[in-house]
C-alpha atoms as a printed R data frame, in Angstrom:
    type eleno elety resid chain resno       x       y       z
1   ATOM     1    CA   UNK     A     1   1.340   4.369 -16.085
2   ATOM     2    CA   UNK     A     2   0.047   6.062 -12.961
3   ATOM     3    CA   UNK     A     3  -1.572   9.190 -14.545
4   ATOM     4    CA   UNK     A     4  -5.356   8.498 -15.076
5   ATOM     5    CA   UNK     A     5  -5.378  10.739 -18.084
6   ATOM     6    CA   UNK     A     6  -2.450   8.968 -19.644
7   ATOM     7    CA   UNK     A     7  -4.084   5.515 -18.786
8   ATOM     8    CA   UNK     A     8  -6.912   6.380 -21.169
9   ATOM     9    CA   UNK     A     9  -4.566   6.865 -24.173
10  ATOM    10    CA   UNK     A    10  -4.672   3.940 -26.593
11  ATOM    11    CA   UNK     A    11  -1.597   2.284 -27.746
12  ATOM    12    CA   UNK     A    12  -2.340   4.219 -31.083
13  ATOM    13    CA   UNK     A    13  -1.089   7.405 -29.455
14  ATOM    14    CA   UNK     A    14   1.344   6.197 -26.900
15  ATOM    15    CA   UNK     A    15   2.852   3.171 -28.685
16  ATOM    16    CA   UNK     A    16   2.562   1.353 -25.386
17  ATOM    17    CA   UNK     A    17   1.435  -2.138 -26.569
18  ATOM    18    CA   UNK     A    18   3.909  -4.489 -24.993
19  ATOM    19    CA   UNK     A    19   5.329  -8.022 -25.408
20  ATOM    20    CA   UNK     A    20   4.896  -8.370 -21.758
21  ATOM    21    CA   UNK     A    21   3.711 -10.851 -19.193
22  ATOM    22    CA   UNK     A    22   0.222  -9.669 -19.439
23  ATOM    23    CA   UNK     A    23  -2.249 -11.103 -21.967
24  ATOM    24    CA   UNK     A    24  -4.910  -8.395 -21.029
25  ATOM    25    CA   UNK     A    25  -6.422  -6.422 -23.732
26  ATOM    26    CA   UNK     A    26  -5.030  -2.913 -24.750
27  ATOM    27    CA   UNK     A    27  -6.541   0.137 -23.420
28  ATOM    28    CA   UNK     A    28  -9.885   1.527 -25.090
29  ATOM    29    CA   UNK     A    29  -9.508   4.031 -27.858
30  ATOM    30    CA   UNK     A    30  -9.165   7.621 -27.140
31  ATOM    31    CA   UNK     A    31 -12.140   9.618 -28.328
32  ATOM    32    CA   UNK     A    32 -11.062  13.153 -28.034
33  ATOM    33    CA   UNK     A    33  -8.126  15.472 -28.134
34  ATOM    34    CA   UNK     A    34  -8.393  16.106 -24.358
35  ATOM    35    CA   UNK     A    35  -7.438  12.334 -23.941
36  ATOM    36    CA   UNK     A    36  -3.949  13.025 -25.637
37  ATOM    37    CA   UNK     A    37  -1.265  13.711 -23.131
38  ATOM    38    CA   UNK     A    38   1.237  16.525 -23.516
39  ATOM    39    CA   UNK     A    39   4.766  15.570 -24.585
40  ATOM    40    CA   UNK     A    40   6.117  16.000 -21.160
41  ATOM    41    CA   UNK     A    41   3.403  13.485 -19.793
42  ATOM    42    CA   UNK     A    42   4.132  11.160 -22.574
43  ATOM    43    CA   UNK     A    43   8.021  11.431 -22.030
44  ATOM    44    CA   UNK     A    44   7.425  10.759 -18.285
45  ATOM    45    CA   UNK     A    45   5.340   7.745 -18.898
46  ATOM    46    CA   UNK     A    46   7.628   6.232 -21.467
47  ATOM    47    CA   UNK     A    47  10.092   3.480 -20.170
48  ATOM    48    CA   UNK     A    48  13.650   4.419 -20.565
49  ATOM    49    CA   UNK     A    49  16.005   1.602 -21.039
50  ATOM    50    CA   UNK     A    50  19.920   0.944 -20.630
51  ATOM    51    CA   UNK     A    51  21.857   3.670 -22.438
52  ATOM    52    CA   UNK     A    52  18.916   6.190 -22.149
53  ATOM    53    CA   UNK     A    53  16.847   4.687 -24.963
54  ATOM    54    CA   UNK     A    54  13.141   5.019 -24.885
55  ATOM    55    CA   UNK     A    55  11.091   1.855 -25.500
56  ATOM    56    CA   UNK     A    56   7.847   2.287 -27.403
57  ATOM    57    CA   UNK     A    57   5.355  -0.201 -29.069
58  ATOM    58    CA   UNK     A    58   6.448  -2.748 -26.349
59  ATOM    59    CA   UNK     A    59   9.797  -3.690 -27.950
60  ATOM    60    CA   UNK     A    60  11.017  -0.885 -30.169
61  ATOM    61    CA   UNK     A    61  13.561   1.617 -29.337
62  ATOM    62    CA   UNK     A    62  14.092   5.359 -29.919
63  ATOM    63    CA   UNK     A    63  17.592   6.610 -29.272
64  ATOM    64    CA   UNK     A    64  17.051  10.370 -28.355
65  ATOM    65    CA   UNK     A    65  14.497  12.721 -26.793
66  ATOM    66    CA   UNK     A    66  14.511  14.647 -30.059
67  ATOM    67    CA   UNK     A    67  13.410  11.478 -31.865
68  ATOM    68    CA   UNK     A    68  10.915  10.691 -29.286
69  ATOM    69    CA   UNK     A    69   9.363  14.067 -29.820
70  ATOM    70    CA   UNK     A    70   9.154  13.304 -33.589
71  ATOM    71    CA   UNK     A    71   7.538  10.000 -32.674
72  ATOM    72    CA   UNK     A    72   5.122  11.672 -30.559
73  ATOM    73    CA   UNK     A    73   4.257  14.526 -33.095
74  ATOM    74    CA   UNK     A    74   3.523  11.566 -35.635
75  ATOM    75    CA   UNK     A    75   1.299   9.796 -33.208
76  ATOM    76    CA   UNK     A    76  -0.695  12.963 -32.258
77  ATOM    77    CA   UNK     A    77  -1.309  13.825 -35.962
78  ATOM    78    CA   UNK     A    78  -2.243  10.232 -36.913
79  ATOM    79    CA   UNK     A    79  -4.724   9.040 -34.215
80  ATOM    80    CA   UNK     A    80  -7.137   7.976 -36.930
81  ATOM    81    CA   UNK     A    81  -5.082   4.904 -37.696
82  ATOM    82    CA   UNK     A    82  -5.482   5.313 -41.367
83  ATOM    83    CA   UNK     A    83  -2.871   3.582 -43.688
84  ATOM    84    CA   UNK     A    84  -2.563   0.944 -46.460
85  ATOM    85    CA   UNK     A    85  -5.122  -1.696 -46.239
86  ATOM    86    CA   UNK     A    86  -3.208  -4.614 -47.330
87  ATOM    87    CA   UNK     A    87   3.923  -9.472 -42.721
88  ATOM    88    CA   UNK     A    88   4.725  -5.471 -43.003
89  ATOM    89    CA   UNK     A    89   8.089  -3.869 -43.421
90  ATOM    90    CA   UNK     A    90   9.458  -0.831 -41.631
91  ATOM    91    CA   UNK     A    91  10.189   2.257 -43.689
92  ATOM    92    CA   UNK     A    92  12.611   4.816 -42.829
93  ATOM    93    CA   UNK     A    93  12.925   8.074 -44.896
94  ATOM    94    CA   UNK     A    94  10.294   6.633 -47.348
95  ATOM    95    CA   UNK     A    95  12.421   3.518 -48.233
96  ATOM    96    CA   UNK     A    96  12.217  -0.169 -46.964
97  ATOM    97    CA   UNK     A    97  14.214  -0.720 -43.802
98  ATOM    98    CA   UNK     A    98  15.959  -3.840 -44.816
99  ATOM    99    CA   UNK     A    99  19.426  -5.280 -44.776
100 ATOM   100    CA   UNK     A   100  21.351  -5.589 -47.996
101 ATOM   101    CA   UNK     A   101  21.353  -9.068 -49.433
102 ATOM   102    CA   UNK     A   102  24.908  -9.761 -48.440
103 ATOM   103    CA   UNK     A   103  24.367  -8.570 -44.823
104 ATOM   104    CA   UNK     A   104  21.062 -10.470 -44.500
105 ATOM   105    CA   UNK     A   105  23.090 -13.713 -45.079
106 ATOM   106    CA   UNK     A   106  25.589 -12.792 -42.456
107 ATOM   107    CA   UNK     A   107  23.685 -11.413 -39.301
108 ATOM   108    CA   UNK     A   108  26.297 -12.578 -36.667
109 ATOM   109    CA   UNK     A   109  25.448 -12.129 -33.021
110 ATOM   110    CA   UNK     A   110  26.716 -13.104 -29.464
111 ATOM   111    CA   UNK     A   111  25.081 -14.055 -26.311
112 ATOM   112    CA   UNK     A   112  26.461 -12.470 -23.217
113 ATOM   113    CA   UNK     A   113  28.080 -14.583 -20.526
114 ATOM   114    CA   UNK     A   114  25.914 -12.220 -18.171
115 ATOM   115    CA   UNK     A   115  22.914 -14.556 -18.498
116 ATOM   116    CA   UNK     A   116  24.836 -16.844 -16.177
117 ATOM   117    CA   UNK     A   117  22.751 -20.170 -15.551
118 ATOM   118    CA   UNK     A   118  20.137 -19.012 -18.077
119 ATOM   119    CA   UNK     A   119  22.799 -18.724 -20.898
120 ATOM   120    CA   UNK     A   120  22.117 -22.153 -22.294
121 ATOM   121    CA   UNK     A   121  18.393 -21.538 -22.550
122 ATOM   122    CA   UNK     A   122  18.851 -18.167 -24.267
123 ATOM   123    CA   UNK     A   123  21.432 -19.584 -26.786
124 ATOM   124    CA   UNK     A   124  18.981 -22.340 -27.609
125 ATOM   125    CA   UNK     A   125  15.974 -19.981 -28.005
126 ATOM   126    CA   UNK     A   126  17.925 -17.755 -30.298
127 ATOM   127    CA   UNK     A   127  19.023 -20.460 -32.442
128 ATOM   128    CA   UNK     A   128  15.524 -21.753 -32.661
129 ATOM   129    CA   UNK     A   129  14.008 -18.449 -33.214
130 ATOM   130    CA   UNK     A   130  16.576 -17.657 -35.850
131 ATOM   131    CA   UNK     A   131  15.909 -20.955 -37.563
132 ATOM   132    CA   UNK     A   132  12.313 -20.043 -38.201
133 ATOM   133    CA   UNK     A   133  13.362 -17.209 -40.285
134 ATOM   134    CA   UNK     A   134  16.126 -19.115 -41.963
135 ATOM   135    CA   UNK     A   135  13.632 -21.755 -43.112
136 ATOM   136    CA   UNK     A   136  11.311 -18.994 -44.421
137 ATOM   137    CA   UNK     A   137  13.793 -17.378 -46.733
138 ATOM   138    CA   UNK     A   138  17.154 -18.640 -48.168
139 ATOM   139    CA   UNK     A   139  18.320 -15.080 -48.043
140 ATOM   140    CA   UNK     A   140  18.594 -14.938 -44.299
141 ATOM   141    CA   UNK     A   141  21.179 -16.396 -42.110
142 ATOM   142    CA   UNK     A   142  21.902 -15.749 -38.535
143 ATOM   143    CA   UNK     A   143  25.226 -16.984 -37.101
144 ATOM   144    CA   UNK     A   144  26.064 -17.395 -33.534
145 ATOM   145    CA   UNK     A   145  29.603 -16.147 -32.572
146 ATOM   146    CA   UNK     A   146  30.263 -17.747 -29.211
147 ATOM   147    CA   UNK     A   147  33.859 -16.442 -29.170
148 ATOM   148    CA   UNK     A   148  32.477 -12.934 -28.731
149 ATOM   149    CA   UNK     A   149  30.391 -13.807 -25.753
150 ATOM   150    CA   UNK     A   150  32.828 -12.726 -23.125
151 ATOM   151    CA   UNK     A   151  32.486  -9.145 -24.370
152 ATOM   152    CA   UNK     A   152  29.063  -9.189 -25.892
153 ATOM   153    CA   UNK     A   153  27.911  -5.623 -25.977
154 ATOM   154    CA   UNK     A   154  27.036  -3.272 -28.760
155 ATOM   155    CA   UNK     A   155  30.647  -2.155 -28.896
156 ATOM   156    CA   UNK     A   156  31.870  -5.525 -30.147
157 ATOM   157    CA   UNK     A   157  32.613  -5.045 -33.766
158 ATOM   158    CA   UNK     A   158  33.145  -8.812 -34.274
159 ATOM   159    CA   UNK     A   159  29.224  -9.244 -34.515
160 ATOM   160    CA   UNK     A   160  26.336  -7.285 -36.010
161 ATOM   161    CA   UNK     A   161  24.492  -7.262 -32.862
162 ATOM   162    CA   UNK     A   162  24.559  -8.451 -29.178
163 ATOM   163    CA   UNK     A   163  21.924 -10.363 -27.093
164 ATOM   164    CA   UNK     A   164  22.295  -9.222 -23.606
165 ATOM   165    CA   UNK     A   165  20.425  -9.669 -20.305
166 ATOM   166    CA   UNK     A   166  17.920  -7.101 -18.813
167 ATOM   167    CA   UNK     A   167  16.086  -7.467 -15.416
168 ATOM   168    CA   UNK     A   168  13.338  -4.989 -16.252
169 ATOM   169    CA   UNK     A   169   9.759  -6.122 -15.876
170 ATOM   170    CA   UNK     A   170   8.617  -3.665 -18.545
171 ATOM   171    CA   UNK     A   171   9.037  -6.419 -21.279
172 ATOM   172    CA   UNK     A   172  10.080  -9.857 -21.879
173 ATOM   173    CA   UNK     A   173  12.447  -8.973 -24.820
174 ATOM   174    CA   UNK     A   174  13.077  -6.068 -27.137
175 ATOM   175    CA   UNK     A   175  15.060  -5.505 -30.291
176 ATOM   176    CA   UNK     A   176  15.999  -3.120 -33.086
177 ATOM   177    CA   UNK     A   177  15.483  -2.378 -36.823
178 ATOM   178    CA   UNK     A   178  18.175  -2.522 -39.590
179 ATOM   179    CA   UNK     A   179  18.352   1.269 -39.729
180 ATOM   180    CA   UNK     A   180  19.066   1.505 -35.944
181 ATOM   181    CA   UNK     A   181  22.469   2.956 -35.131
182 ATOM   182    CA   UNK     A   182  25.103   0.575 -33.963
183 ATOM   183    CA   UNK     A   183  24.705   1.782 -30.371
184 ATOM   184    CA   UNK     A   184  21.133   0.367 -30.468
185 ATOM   185    CA   UNK     A   185  21.722  -2.962 -32.164
186 ATOM   186    CA   UNK     A   186  21.079  -5.290 -29.383
187 ATOM   187    CA   UNK     A   187  18.433  -7.699 -28.232
188 ATOM   188    CA   UNK     A   188  17.598  -7.456 -24.498
189 ATOM   189    CA   UNK     A   189  15.974 -10.401 -22.860
190 ATOM   190    CA   UNK     A   190  14.565 -11.017 -19.481
191 ATOM   191    CA   UNK     A   191  15.549 -14.569 -19.350
192 ATOM   192    CA   UNK     A   192  13.368 -15.510 -16.434
193 ATOM   193    CA   UNK     A   193  10.293 -14.112 -18.130
194 ATOM   194    CA   UNK     A   194  11.391 -15.786 -21.343
195 ATOM   195    CA   UNK     A   195  11.113 -19.048 -19.913
196 ATOM   196    CA   UNK     A   196   7.826 -18.536 -18.057
197 ATOM   197    CA   UNK     A   197   5.446 -17.027 -20.501
198 ATOM   198    CA   UNK     A   198   2.833 -19.516 -20.846
199 ATOM   199    CA   UNK     A   199   1.791 -20.429 -24.397
200 ATOM   200    CA   UNK     A   200   4.575 -18.032 -25.728
201 ATOM   201    CA   UNK     A   201   7.543 -20.299 -26.136
202 ATOM   202    CA   UNK     A   202  11.084 -18.983 -25.890
203 ATOM   203    CA   UNK     A   203  11.587 -19.744 -29.488
204 ATOM   204    CA   UNK     A   204   8.514 -17.788 -30.746
205 ATOM   205    CA   UNK     A   205   9.236 -14.727 -28.602
206 ATOM   206    CA   UNK     A   206  12.740 -14.490 -29.817
207 ATOM   207    CA   UNK     A   207  11.578 -15.188 -33.446
208 ATOM   208    CA   UNK     A   208   9.208 -12.209 -33.027
209 ATOM   209    CA   UNK     A   209  12.111 -10.046 -31.925
210 ATOM   210    CA   UNK     A   210  14.352 -11.237 -34.694
211 ATOM   211    CA   UNK     A   211  11.488 -10.274 -37.110
212 ATOM   212    CA   UNK     A   212  12.144  -6.782 -36.040
213 ATOM   213    CA   UNK     A   213  15.740  -7.045 -36.584
214 ATOM   214    CA   UNK     A   214  14.877  -8.064 -40.253
215 ATOM   215    CA   UNK     A   215  12.852  -4.855 -40.677
216 ATOM   216    CA   UNK     A   216   9.419  -6.289 -40.035
217 ATOM   217    CA   UNK     A   217   6.816  -4.282 -37.992
218 ATOM   218    CA   UNK     A   218   4.059  -5.313 -35.542
219 ATOM   219    CA   UNK     A   219   1.193  -6.574 -37.856
220 ATOM   220    CA   UNK     A   220  -1.368  -4.897 -35.583
221 ATOM   221    CA   UNK     A   221  -0.292  -1.456 -36.747
222 ATOM   222    CA   UNK     A   222  -2.648  -2.088 -39.819
223 ATOM   223    CA   UNK     A   223  -6.174  -0.640 -39.519
224 ATOM   224    CA   UNK     A   224  -7.678  -3.947 -40.000
225 ATOM   225    CA   UNK     A   225  -6.567  -4.847 -36.407
226 ATOM   226    CA   UNK     A   226  -8.855  -2.180 -34.989
227 ATOM   227    CA   UNK     A   227  -6.531  -1.307 -31.996
228 ATOM   228    CA   UNK     A   228  -2.873  -0.944 -31.182
229 ATOM   229    CA   UNK     A   229  -2.053   1.427 -34.080
230 ATOM   230    CA   UNK     A   230   1.477   2.555 -33.971
231 ATOM   231    CA   UNK     A   231   2.243   4.776 -37.124
232 ATOM   232    CA   UNK     A   232   2.176   4.726 -40.977
233 ATOM   233    CA   UNK     A   233   5.823   4.258 -41.512
234 ATOM   234    CA   UNK     A   234   5.483   0.773 -43.119
235 ATOM   235    CA   UNK     A   235   4.706  -0.953 -46.468
236 ATOM   236    CA   UNK     A   236   2.504  -3.932 -46.706
237 ATOM   237    CA   UNK     A   237   4.051  -7.314 -48.038
238 ATOM   238    CA   UNK     A   238   1.146  -9.693 -47.794
239 ATOM   239    CA   UNK     A   239  -2.499  -9.357 -46.880
240 ATOM   240    CA   UNK     A   240  -3.394  -8.628 -43.270
241 ATOM   241    CA   UNK     A   241  -2.625 -11.658 -41.100
242 ATOM   242    CA   UNK     A   242  -4.168 -11.748 -37.571
243 ATOM   243    CA   UNK     A   243  -2.259 -14.796 -36.593
244 ATOM   244    CA   UNK     A   244   1.111 -13.485 -37.734
245 ATOM   245    CA   UNK     A   245   4.033 -13.884 -35.316
246 ATOM   246    CA   UNK     A   246   4.408 -10.124 -35.496
247 ATOM   247    CA   UNK     A   247   0.866  -9.645 -34.246
248 ATOM   248    CA   UNK     A   248   0.414  -9.320 -30.434
249 ATOM   249    CA   UNK     A   249  -2.476 -11.677 -29.423
250 ATOM   250    CA   UNK     A   250  -3.755  -8.888 -26.908
251 ATOM   251    CA   UNK     A   251  -4.180  -6.570 -29.970
252 ATOM   252    CA   UNK     A   252  -7.006  -8.460 -31.530
253 ATOM   253    CA   UNK     A   253  -4.586 -11.257 -32.813
254 ATOM   254    CA   UNK     A   254  -6.063 -14.667 -33.557
255 ATOM   255    CA   UNK     A   255  -3.114 -16.866 -32.353
256 ATOM   256    CA   UNK     A   256  -2.512 -17.329 -28.683
257 ATOM   257    CA   UNK     A   257   1.139 -18.726 -29.149
258 ATOM   258    CA   UNK     A   258   2.748 -16.194 -31.242
259 ATOM   259    CA   UNK     A   259   3.815 -18.770 -33.900
260 ATOM   260    CA   UNK     A   260   4.875 -18.017 -37.478
261 ATOM   261    CA   UNK     A   261   2.432 -18.455 -40.294
262 ATOM   262    CA   UNK     A   262   2.825 -19.192 -43.871
263 ATOM   263    CA   UNK     A   263   1.841 -15.643 -44.738
264 ATOM   264    CA   UNK     A   264   4.882 -14.440 -42.444
265 ATOM   265    CA   UNK     A   265   6.950 -16.888 -44.541
266 ATOM   266    CA   UNK     A   266   5.765 -15.390 -47.809
267 ATOM   267    CA   UNK     A   267   6.410 -11.974 -46.574
268 ATOM   268    CA   UNK     A   268  10.056 -12.684 -45.544
269 ATOM   269    CA   UNK     A   269  10.628 -14.494 -48.962
270 ATOM   270    CA   UNK     A   270   9.241 -11.434 -50.864
271 ATOM   271    CA   UNK     A   271  12.065  -9.156 -49.564
272 ATOM   272    CA   UNK     A   272  14.913 -11.568 -48.825
273 ATOM   273    CA   UNK     A   273  14.412 -14.322 -51.316
274 ATOM   274    CA   UNK     A   274  12.960 -17.813 -51.583
C-alpha cells in the first residue's frame, strides 16, 4: 500500500492481514470515517492474482469486481467488529459453507509439475498438512492424485482442486472455500517462501490453507482478537482460541508456530464427524 490514507486502514476494513513473510503487527485501528478509503482506492490497493481474482484477508479470493464491491460495502458497514462472541466456519447465503459428507471424504487434488525442483517438498507438506485435518476428523480425507500432475489446473476435472505454483511476494500461500466456483478451486503456493518461513513449518502453513478449503475462517475475525476483523459471515464452532491454527500470530494470536490445537480438532469434528 503506497497511499498514506490507505495505510491507516485496519485489516478490519481492508481485509489485508496476510499469511506473509512479515510477522509485524497489523495496522492500528481506524478511528474515523475519513480513514476509510473510497472503493476505487480499495480496489487499486487490493492484490489481483492469476485469473483476475482479488486476494483479501491475506489468503482468500474474490472472483469479480462486483463481488469485491459487495465485500467492500460489508466492511465499511461493519467497522465496529461486532459479531458472535463464542475454530469458526464460513457462511454463504446464511448457511454453513461446508462440503457434503461424501465429498469431504473424497477431496482429491494434484500438485503441479510447475514446481520443478520444489515439487517433492510441496507434495510432502500437502500430505502432512492434510494429515492434520484427517487425524482431527474421520469425516475428512484428502487424496493426492499424482496422475493429474502433468495438467494440474482448475480445469482438470479429475480432481476437486489443484495445487499450483505462484511467484508473488504478496503471500506464502492462499486457498478457497467450499462454495468457491470451480475456476477458483486451487491452492497457490510460493514454494521458496513456504520453505523459509521461520517457525511456520510448511506442514502448518498448508494445514492452515487446507482449513480454508474445509470452510474454516480466520479465528482472528472474532471480536475477542481485538484486531484484524474481517466480516460477520461466520458461525462459531468452539470458544475463541487465540492459539488456533486459523489465527494469524500477528493478529494477537498466542501461538508463534501456527500449529493445530485440540480446539481446532474439536471444531472440525463438530461439522465433519469424529
